[in-house]
Phi, psi and omega in degrees: 000321176295323179298316179300314179300314180299318186293316180298318175305312183298315183296320180295311180299323176293319180293321177297318184298321181292320177290332180284339177294142175297133180293136173285123182271124181276113183263132181287140178268001180289148180285348177260100177222171187308127180089344180294146177254150179234135175228133191222131168246138190209159170230151184202169179194172178182189185219150173286170178229163180067228183292350173253026179293347181270002184257125180240152183237145165216141185202160171226150183195188177215160179217152178231131178227159176223125179283126190270329189233160172286170177295136177218165179093161180237161178066214185291340180279357185302132182170199181213164185261134184235138171262141185223134170250130183241133177239134180244089180288339179223123176227132172241132178238114180265112180219140180303141004272349178205178186273160175222156188229157179184206177208176183190180175203164176231103185279349189215076173255138174249136183231128175258123179260124177280104195253028182271348183275182180248324180242351180232140177233088178300163175204158171234142185224154178212137183183194183195158182199206180210156172217153180243138178227162180294331181229169180298139173231118340298172180304138179083009179246270182202155180265006172240126178222154174267155186225070172295142182206166176193156181181192183226155180197182181211138167268121171261111186288123173255343170217170183305327182235025177222151187209147163274130188236128174247136178224139169240130184214161173257133177229133180258138178239118182201145180276359173066023173083014175284346173241163185299321180261132181214065181279331173060178173240098192289336179212130173213141179254127182242137173243130188233134175239127182219170175236129190244143173241136177246146178219000000 
């Protein structure tokens, strides 16, 4: 009986000693963590579909992002939430019978960074913005349009705090009824290539 009591006591003391040790916190080596900043320069383009398949886009821009949360979630969803502001100082839209040019911005993009990797950071993003052009887009509608969009991308780390970034996204172009005509560009696929700096 004494031996059983001694064994139980030793096991209890051992368990207490292990729980008393401070837990080791697993810190990510990825540059996208709570409070981190992202700066990105990019170029992109795409095409409309259906009745707008003759409309093409080309643009250059930059974006600023800040990670809002610590990493949360388990499994493949593990990651953090980032706020992104995007500016497009140059947009070219090629539509029959000729091209038009303008600029735009996206003031409220939200990006979920999947942070389980070591050299790649996939992400999903959703947001919306607006653009102004010298002529109506599409013709006969309005030269101001809203641009809700969403897509997926990946940062390929080439240095500890630098990455080449690829994004594929869907973008809708519409004046949301502020003009009498609102045929819009209901579907367009955009491909974007950028270079990203993290701080």
